[in-house]
PQR file of N, CA, C, O and H, with PARSE charges and radii, in Angstrom:
ATOM      1  N   UNK A   1       3.997 -55.547 -33.510 -0.4000 1.5000
ATOM      2  CA  UNK A   1       4.622 -56.858 -33.518 -0.0000 2.0000
ATOM      3  C   UNK A   1       3.765 -57.780 -34.380  0.5500 1.7000
ATOM      4  O   UNK A   1       2.550 -57.850 -34.195 -0.5500 1.4000
ATOM      5  N   UNK A   2       4.389 -58.487 -35.321 -0.4000 1.5000
ATOM      6  CA  UNK A   2       3.675 -59.375 -36.219 -0.0000 2.0000
ATOM      7  C   UNK A   2       3.273 -60.678 -35.551  0.5500 1.7000
ATOM      8  O   UNK A   2       3.812 -61.056 -34.511 -0.5500 1.4000
ATOM      9  H   UNK A   2       5.376 -58.431 -35.472  0.4000 1.0000
ATOM     10  N   UNK A   3       2.323 -61.351 -36.163 -0.4000 1.5000
ATOM     11  CA  UNK A   3       1.858 -62.638 -35.645 -0.0000 2.0000
ATOM     12  C   UNK A   3       2.888 -63.714 -35.971  0.5500 1.7000
ATOM     13  O   UNK A   3       3.343 -63.821 -37.109 -0.5500 1.4000
ATOM     14  H   UNK A   3       1.885 -61.044 -37.008  0.4000 1.0000
ATOM     15  N   UNK A   4       3.253 -64.509 -34.968 -0.4000 1.5000
ATOM     16  CA  UNK A   4       4.247 -65.563 -35.154 -0.0000 2.0000
ATOM     17  C   UNK A   4       3.551 -66.902 -35.367  0.5500 1.7000
ATOM     18  O   UNK A   4       2.476 -67.155 -34.823 -0.5500 1.4000
ATOM     19  H   UNK A   4       2.883 -64.422 -34.042  0.4000 1.0000
ATOM     20  N   UNK A   5       4.185 -67.751 -36.167 -0.4000 1.5000
ATOM     21  CA  UNK A   5       3.675 -69.093 -36.395 -0.0000 2.0000
ATOM     22  C   UNK A   5       3.822 -69.906 -35.114  0.5500 1.7000
ATOM     23  O   UNK A   5       4.868 -69.879 -34.465 -0.5500 1.4000
ATOM     24  H   UNK A   5       5.059 -67.546 -36.608  0.4000 1.0000
ATOM     25  N   UNK A   6       2.769 -70.626 -34.761 -0.4000 1.5000
ATOM     26  CA  UNK A   6       2.807 -71.464 -33.566 -0.0000 2.0000
ATOM     27  C   UNK A   6       3.392 -72.821 -33.941  0.5500 1.7000
ATOM     28  O   UNK A   6       2.869 -73.508 -34.819 -0.5500 1.4000
ATOM     29  H   UNK A   6       1.920 -70.649 -35.288  0.4000 1.0000
ATOM     30  N   UNK A   7       4.462 -73.200 -33.281 -0.4000 1.5000
ATOM     31  CA  UNK A   7       5.165 -74.441 -33.566 -0.0000 2.0000
ATOM     32  C   UNK A   7       4.970 -75.389 -32.387  0.5500 1.7000
ATOM     33  O   UNK A   7       5.336 -75.060 -31.259 -0.5500 1.4000
ATOM     34  H   UNK A   7       4.887 -72.642 -32.568  0.4000 1.0000
ATOM     35  N   UNK A   8       4.396 -76.558 -32.642 -0.4000 1.5000
ATOM     36  CA  UNK A   8       4.115 -77.520 -31.582 -0.0000 2.0000
ATOM     37  C   UNK A   8       4.925 -78.796 -31.776  0.5500 1.7000
ATOM     38  O   UNK A   8       5.145 -79.242 -32.902 -0.5500 1.4000
ATOM     39  H   UNK A   8       4.098 -76.824 -33.559  0.4000 1.0000
ATOM     40  N   UNK A   9       5.362 -79.370 -30.668 -0.4000 1.5000
ATOM     41  CA  UNK A   9       6.027 -80.668 -30.713 -0.0000 2.0000
ATOM     42  C   UNK A   9       4.962 -81.755 -30.835  0.5500 1.7000
ATOM     43  O   UNK A   9       3.817 -81.538 -30.437 -0.5500 1.4000
ATOM     44  H   UNK A   9       5.183 -79.008 -29.753  0.4000 1.0000
ATOM     45  N   UNK A  10       5.316 -82.912 -31.375 -0.4000 1.5000
ATOM     46  CA  UNK A  10       4.346 -84.003 -31.480 -0.0000 2.0000
ATOM     47  C   UNK A  10       3.948 -84.513 -30.093  0.5500 1.7000
ATOM     48  O   UNK A  10       4.659 -84.290 -29.113 -0.5500 1.4000
ATOM     49  H   UNK A  10       6.246 -83.088 -31.698  0.4000 1.0000
ATOM     50  N   UNK A  11       2.808 -85.196 -30.021 -0.4000 1.5000
ATOM     51  CA  UNK A  11       2.307 -85.720 -28.749 -0.0000 2.0000
ATOM     52  C   UNK A  11       3.239 -86.715 -28.083  0.5500 1.7000
ATOM     53  O   UNK A  11       3.130 -86.941 -26.878 -0.5500 1.4000
ATOM     54  H   UNK A  11       2.230 -85.377 -30.817  0.4000 1.0000
ATOM     55  N   UNK A  12       4.157 -87.322 -28.839 -0.4000 1.5000
ATOM     56  CA  UNK A  12       5.094 -88.291 -28.259 -0.0000 2.0000
ATOM     57  C   UNK A  12       6.227 -87.614 -27.495  0.5500 1.7000
ATOM     58  O   UNK A  12       6.978 -88.292 -26.794 -0.5500 1.4000
ATOM     59  H   UNK A  12       4.246 -87.139 -29.819  0.4000 1.0000
ATOM     60  N   UNK A  13       6.369 -86.292 -27.615 -0.4000 1.5000
ATOM     61  CA  UNK A  13       7.419 -85.548 -26.900 -0.0000 2.0000
ATOM     62  C   UNK A  13       6.873 -85.094 -25.546  0.5500 1.7000
ATOM     63  O   UNK A  13       5.892 -84.352 -25.486 -0.5500 1.4000
ATOM     64  H   UNK A  13       5.759 -85.742 -28.184  0.4000 1.0000
ATOM     65  N   UNK A  14       7.501 -85.534 -24.479 -0.4000 1.5000
ATOM     66  CA  UNK A  14       7.069 -85.199 -23.120 -0.0000 2.0000
ATOM     67  C   UNK A  14       8.204 -84.491 -22.387  0.5500 1.7000
ATOM     68  O   UNK A  14       9.348 -84.940 -22.446 -0.5500 1.4000
ATOM     69  H   UNK A  14       8.297 -86.136 -24.528  0.4000 1.0000
ATOM     70  N   UNK A  15       7.900 -83.370 -21.685 -0.4000 1.5000
ATOM     71  CA  UNK A  15       8.948 -82.684 -20.932 -0.0000 2.0000
ATOM     72  C   UNK A  15       9.425 -83.541 -19.762  0.5500 1.7000
ATOM     73  O   UNK A  15       8.619 -84.109 -19.025 -0.5500 1.4000
ATOM     74  H   UNK A  15       6.970 -83.005 -21.638  0.4000 1.0000
ATOM     75  N   UNK A  16      10.743 -83.626 -19.602 -0.4000 1.5000
ATOM     76  CA  UNK A  16      11.346 -84.382 -18.506 -0.0000 2.0000
ATOM     77  C   UNK A  16      11.715 -83.423 -17.377  0.5500 1.7000
ATOM     78  O   UNK A  16      11.478 -83.714 -16.205 -0.5500 1.4000
ATOM     79  H   UNK A  16      11.397 -83.164 -20.201  0.4000 1.0000
ATOM     80  N   UNK A  17      12.296 -82.279 -17.737 -0.4000 1.5000
ATOM     81  CA  UNK A  17      12.644 -81.257 -16.751 -0.0000 2.0000
ATOM     82  C   UNK A  17      12.772 -79.919 -17.464  0.5500 1.7000
ATOM     83  O   UNK A  17      13.010 -79.863 -18.670 -0.5500 1.4000
ATOM     84  H   UNK A  17      12.489 -82.043 -18.690  0.4000 1.0000
ATOM     85  N   UNK A  18      12.611 -78.851 -16.703 -0.4000 1.5000
ATOM     86  CA  UNK A  18      12.795 -77.528 -17.281 -0.0000 2.0000
ATOM     87  C   UNK A  18      13.251 -76.541 -16.216  0.5500 1.7000
ATOM     88  O   UNK A  18      12.985 -76.709 -15.026 -0.5500 1.4000
ATOM     89  H   UNK A  18      12.418 -78.897 -15.723  0.4000 1.0000
ATOM     90  N   UNK A  19      13.941 -75.513 -16.676 -0.4000 1.5000
ATOM     91  CA  UNK A  19      14.459 -74.453 -15.811 -0.0000 2.0000
ATOM     92  C   UNK A  19      14.172 -73.136 -16.527  0.5500 1.7000
ATOM     93  O   UNK A  19      14.546 -72.965 -17.687 -0.5500 1.4000
ATOM     94  H   UNK A  19      14.157 -75.376 -17.643  0.4000 1.0000
ATOM     95  N   UNK A  20      13.513 -72.211 -15.843 -0.4000 1.5000
ATOM     96  CA  UNK A  20      13.158 -70.929 -16.450 -0.0000 2.0000
ATOM     97  C   UNK A  20      13.765 -69.812 -15.613  0.5500 1.7000
ATOM     98  O   UNK A  20      13.648 -69.810 -14.388 -0.5500 1.4000
ATOM     99  H   UNK A  20      13.209 -72.351 -14.901  0.4000 1.0000
ATOM    100  N   UNK A  21      14.416 -68.857 -16.285 -0.4000 1.5000
ATOM    101  CA  UNK A  21      15.005 -67.706 -15.599 -0.0000 2.0000
ATOM    102  C   UNK A  21      14.440 -66.436 -16.218  0.5500 1.7000
ATOM    103  O   UNK A  21      14.466 -66.278 -17.438 -0.5500 1.4000
ATOM    104  H   UNK A  21      14.511 -68.859 -17.281  0.4000 1.0000
ATOM    105  N   UNK A  22      13.929 -65.530 -15.391 -0.4000 1.5000
ATOM    106  CA  UNK A  22      13.453 -64.231 -15.846 -0.0000 2.0000
ATOM    107  C   UNK A  22      14.282 -63.152 -15.170  0.5500 1.7000
ATOM    108  O   UNK A  22      14.494 -63.185 -13.958 -0.5500 1.4000
ATOM    109  H   UNK A  22      13.908 -65.658 -14.400  0.4000 1.0000
ATOM    110  N   UNK A  23      14.747 -62.200 -15.960 -0.4000 1.5000
ATOM    111  CA  UNK A  23      15.525 -61.075 -15.446 -0.0000 2.0000
ATOM    112  C   UNK A  23      14.750 -59.792 -15.719  0.5500 1.7000
ATOM    113  O   UNK A  23      14.844 -59.240 -16.815 -0.5500 1.4000
ATOM    114  H   UNK A  23      14.575 -62.173 -16.944  0.4000 1.0000
ATOM    115  N   UNK A  24      13.973 -59.297 -14.724 -0.4000 1.5000
ATOM    116  CA  UNK A  24      13.161 -58.109 -14.953 -0.0000 2.0000
ATOM    117  C   UNK A  24      13.985 -56.823 -14.945  0.5500 1.7000
ATOM    118  O   UNK A  24      14.971 -56.700 -14.218 -0.5500 1.4000
ATOM    119  H   UNK A  24      13.897 -59.745 -13.833  0.4000 1.0000
ATOM    120  N   UNK A  25      13.556 -55.872 -15.770 -0.4000 1.5000
ATOM    121  CA  UNK A  25      14.098 -54.518 -15.771 -0.0000 2.0000
ATOM    122  C   UNK A  25      12.914 -53.621 -15.421  0.5500 1.7000
ATOM    123  O   UNK A  25      12.151 -53.225 -16.302 -0.5500 1.4000
ATOM    124  H   UNK A  25      12.756 -55.972 -16.361  0.4000 1.0000
ATOM    125  N   UNK A  26      12.761 -53.302 -14.140 -0.4000 1.5000
ATOM    126  CA  UNK A  26      11.594 -52.578 -13.668 -0.0000 2.0000
ATOM    127  C   UNK A  26      11.541 -51.146 -14.186  0.5500 1.7000
ATOM    128  O   UNK A  26      10.454 -50.613 -14.409 -0.5500 1.4000
ATOM    129  H   UNK A  26      13.381 -53.624 -13.424  0.4000 1.0000
ATOM    130  N   UNK A  27      12.693 -50.518 -14.379 -0.4000 1.5000
ATOM    131  CA  UNK A  27      12.715 -49.140 -14.866 -0.0000 2.0000
ATOM    132  C   UNK A  27      12.130 -49.029 -16.274  0.5500 1.7000
ATOM    133  O   UNK A  27      11.402 -48.082 -16.573 -0.5500 1.4000
ATOM    134  H   UNK A  27      13.576 -50.951 -14.197  0.4000 1.0000
ATOM    135  N   UNK A  28      12.446 -49.989 -17.133 -0.4000 1.5000
ATOM    136  CA  UNK A  28      11.972 -49.956 -18.521 -0.0000 2.0000
ATOM    137  C   UNK A  28      10.722 -50.813 -18.733  0.5500 1.7000
ATOM    138  O   UNK A  28      10.209 -50.902 -19.849 -0.5500 1.4000
ATOM    139  H   UNK A  28      13.037 -50.758 -16.891  0.4000 1.0000
ATOM    140  N   UNK A  29      10.235 -51.442 -17.658 -0.4000 1.5000
ATOM    141  CA  UNK A  29       9.062 -52.324 -17.720 -0.0000 2.0000
ATOM    142  C   UNK A  29       9.223 -53.399 -18.796  0.5500 1.7000
ATOM    143  O   UNK A  29       8.326 -53.631 -19.607 -0.5500 1.4000
ATOM    144  H   UNK A  29      10.651 -51.370 -16.752  0.4000 1.0000
ATOM    145  N   UNK A  30      10.395 -54.052 -18.779 -0.4000 1.5000
ATOM    146  CA  UNK A  30      10.722 -55.131 -19.711 -0.0000 2.0000
ATOM    147  C   UNK A  30      11.374 -56.265 -18.932  0.5500 1.7000
ATOM    148  O   UNK A  30      11.724 -56.111 -17.762 -0.5500 1.4000
ATOM    149  H   UNK A  30      11.124 -53.864 -18.120  0.4000 1.0000
ATOM    150  N   UNK A  31      11.529 -57.386 -19.586 -0.4000 1.5000
ATOM    151  CA  UNK A  31      12.279 -58.476 -18.982 -0.0000 2.0000
ATOM    152  C   UNK A  31      12.948 -59.285 -20.078  0.5500 1.7000
ATOM    153  O   UNK A  31      12.518 -59.281 -21.232 -0.5500 1.4000
ATOM    154  H   UNK A  31      11.245 -57.512 -20.536  0.4000 1.0000
ATOM    155  N   UNK A  32      14.006 -59.975 -19.694 -0.4000 1.5000
ATOM    156  CA  UNK A  32      14.660 -60.952 -20.555 -0.0000 2.0000
ATOM    157  C   UNK A  32      14.499 -62.292 -19.870  0.5500 1.7000
ATOM    158  O   UNK A  32      14.387 -62.366 -18.646 -0.5500 1.4000
ATOM    159  H   UNK A  32      14.355 -59.978 -18.756  0.4000 1.0000
ATOM    160  N   UNK A  33      14.487 -63.344 -20.658 -0.4000 1.5000
ATOM    161  CA  UNK A  33      14.299 -64.651 -20.065 -0.0000 2.0000
ATOM    162  C   UNK A  33      15.079 -65.727 -20.794  0.5500 1.7000
ATOM    163  O   UNK A  33      15.540 -65.543 -21.920 -0.5500 1.4000
ATOM    164  H   UNK A  33      14.578 -63.283 -21.652  0.4000 1.0000
ATOM    165  N   UNK A  34      15.212 -66.847 -20.120 -0.4000 1.5000
ATOM    166  CA  UNK A  34      15.933 -67.997 -20.665 -0.0000 2.0000
ATOM    167  C   UNK A  34      15.205 -69.250 -20.198  0.5500 1.7000
ATOM    168  O   UNK A  34      14.838 -69.365 -19.029 -0.5500 1.4000
ATOM    169  H   UNK A  34      14.838 -66.996 -19.205  0.4000 1.0000
ATOM    170  N   UNK A  35      14.999 -70.181 -21.110 -0.4000 1.5000
ATOM    171  CA  UNK A  35      14.370 -71.458 -20.758 -0.0000 2.0000
ATOM    172  C   UNK A  35      15.275 -72.597 -21.207  0.5500 1.7000
ATOM    173  O   UNK A  35      15.781 -72.598 -22.330 -0.5500 1.4000
ATOM    174  H   UNK A  35      15.297 -70.088 -22.060  0.4000 1.0000
ATOM    175  N   UNK A  36      15.470 -73.557 -20.327 -0.4000 1.5000
ATOM    176  CA  UNK A  36      16.269 -74.746 -20.626 -0.0000 2.0000
ATOM    177  C   UNK A  36      15.357 -75.947 -20.382  0.5500 1.7000
ATOM    178  O   UNK A  36      14.847 -76.132 -19.277 -0.5500 1.4000
ATOM    179  H   UNK A  36      15.059 -73.556 -19.415  0.4000 1.0000
ATOM    180  N   UNK A  37      15.155 -76.769 -21.427 -0.4000 1.5000
ATOM    181  CA  UNK A  37      14.223 -77.886 -21.325 -0.0000 2.0000
ATOM    182  C   UNK A  37      14.858 -79.191 -21.781  0.5500 1.7000
ATOM    183  O   UNK A  37      15.681 -79.212 -22.697 -0.5500 1.4000
ATOM    184  H   UNK A  37      15.570 -76.620 -22.324  0.4000 1.0000
ATOM    185  N   UNK A  38      14.464 -80.270 -21.133 -0.4000 1.5000
ATOM    186  CA  UNK A  38      14.851 -81.625 -21.534 -0.0000 2.0000
ATOM    187  C   UNK A  38      13.592 -82.375 -21.904  0.5500 1.7000
ATOM    188  O   UNK A  38      12.602 -82.357 -21.172 -0.5500 1.4000
ATOM    189  H   UNK A  38      13.796 -80.253 -20.390  0.4000 1.0000
ATOM    190  N   UNK A  39      13.639 -83.041 -23.058 -0.4000 1.5000
ATOM    191  CA  UNK A  39      12.464 -83.748 -23.563 -0.0000 2.0000
ATOM    192  C   UNK A  39      12.763 -85.224 -23.733  0.5500 1.7000
ATOM    193  O   UNK A  39      13.900 -85.609 -24.002 -0.5500 1.4000
ATOM    194  H   UNK A  39      14.443 -83.056 -23.653  0.4000 1.0000
ATOM    195  N   UNK A  40      11.747 -86.042 -23.577 -0.4000 1.5000
ATOM    196  CA  UNK A  40      11.836 -87.464 -23.858 -0.0000 2.0000
ATOM    197  C   UNK A  40      10.845 -87.807 -24.959  0.5500 1.7000
ATOM    198  O   UNK A  40       9.769 -87.213 -25.031 -0.5500 1.4000
ATOM    199  H   UNK A  40      10.823 -85.729 -23.358  0.4000 1.0000
ATOM    200  N   UNK A  41      11.191 -88.744 -25.803 -0.4000 1.5000
ATOM    201  CA  UNK A  41      10.307 -89.181 -26.881 -0.0000 2.0000
ATOM    202  C   UNK A  41       9.921 -90.635 -26.660  0.5500 1.7000
ATOM    203  O   UNK A  41      10.787 -91.493 -26.489 -0.5500 1.4000
ATOM    204  H   UNK A  41      12.066 -89.227 -25.745  0.4000 1.0000
ATOM    205  N   UNK A  42       8.633 -90.909 -26.663 -0.4000 1.5000
ATOM    206  CA  UNK A  42       8.140 -92.281 -26.544 -0.0000 2.0000
ATOM    207  C   UNK A  42       7.075 -92.490 -27.590  0.5500 1.7000
ATOM    208  O   UNK A  42       6.071 -91.779 -27.539 -0.5500 1.4000
ATOM    209  H   UNK A  42       7.930 -90.212 -26.802  0.4000 1.0000
ATOM    210  N   UNK A  43       7.197 -93.375 -28.506 -0.4000 1.5000
ATOM    211  CA  UNK A  43       8.359 -94.222 -28.742 -0.0000 2.0000
ATOM    212  C   UNK A  43       9.523 -93.408 -29.304  0.5500 1.7000
ATOM    213  O   UNK A  43       9.339 -92.279 -29.759 -0.5500 1.4000
ATOM    214  H   UNK A  43       8.013 -93.953 -28.548  0.4000 1.0000
ATOM    215  N   UNK A  44      10.708 -93.983 -29.268 -0.4000 1.5000
ATOM    216  CA  UNK A  44      11.902 -93.332 -29.793 -0.0000 2.0000
ATOM    217  C   UNK A  44      11.670 -92.932 -31.245  0.5500 1.7000
ATOM    218  O   UNK A  44      11.116 -93.700 -32.032 -0.5500 1.4000
ATOM    219  H   UNK A  44      10.858 -94.900 -28.898  0.4000 1.0000
ATOM    220  N   UNK A  45      12.099 -91.724 -31.587 -0.4000 1.5000
ATOM    221  CA  UNK A  45      11.891 -91.218 -32.949 -0.0000 2.0000
ATOM    222  C   UNK A  45      13.223 -90.803 -33.555  0.5500 1.7000
ATOM    223  O   UNK A  45      14.118 -90.340 -32.848 -0.5500 1.4000
ATOM    224  H   UNK A  45      12.549 -91.100 -30.948  0.4000 1.0000
ATOM    225  N   UNK A  46      13.348 -90.972 -34.860 -0.4000 1.5000
ATOM    226  CA  UNK A  46      14.552 -90.519 -35.567 -0.0000 2.0000
ATOM    227  C   UNK A  46      14.474 -89.027 -35.866  0.5500 1.7000
ATOM    228  O   UNK A  46      15.502 -88.359 -35.973 -0.5500 1.4000
ATOM    229  H   UNK A  46      12.621 -91.348 -35.433  0.4000 1.0000
ATOM    230  N   UNK A  47      13.268 -88.508 -35.999 -0.4000 1.5000
ATOM    231  CA  UNK A  47      13.073 -87.110 -36.378 -0.0000 2.0000
ATOM    232  C   UNK A  47      11.852 -86.571 -35.643  0.5500 1.7000
ATOM    233  O   UNK A  47      10.842 -87.264 -35.517 -0.5500 1.4000
ATOM    234  H   UNK A  47      12.432 -89.051 -35.912  0.4000 1.0000
ATOM    235  N   UNK A  48      11.945 -85.327 -35.155 -0.4000 1.5000
ATOM    236  CA  UNK A  48      10.826 -84.707 -34.451 -0.0000 2.0000
ATOM    237  C   UNK A  48       9.986 -83.878 -35.416  0.5500 1.7000
ATOM    238  O   UNK A  48       8.757 -83.910 -35.356 -0.5500 1.4000
ATOM    239  H   UNK A  48      12.765 -84.764 -35.258  0.4000 1.0000
ATOM    240  N   UNK A  49      10.648 -83.134 -36.309 -0.4000 1.5000
ATOM    241  CA  UNK A  49       9.930 -82.309 -37.298 -0.0000 2.0000
ATOM    242  C   UNK A  49      10.306 -82.753 -38.679  0.5500 1.7000
ATOM    243  O   UNK A  49       9.817 -82.194 -39.661 -0.5500 1.4000
ATOM    244  H   UNK A  49      11.646 -83.108 -36.358  0.4000 1.0000
TER
END
């Protein structure tokens, strides 16, 4: 597996809420997952990246 670029949000972005779901497959020793996040920006920004 190759090295992935680390992408960070600016310091003005703060998590408001998040929901994480993991679906394990014990037979194959793998899992799938899903993350749902809500962010707030202070001060308000027109563009994040």
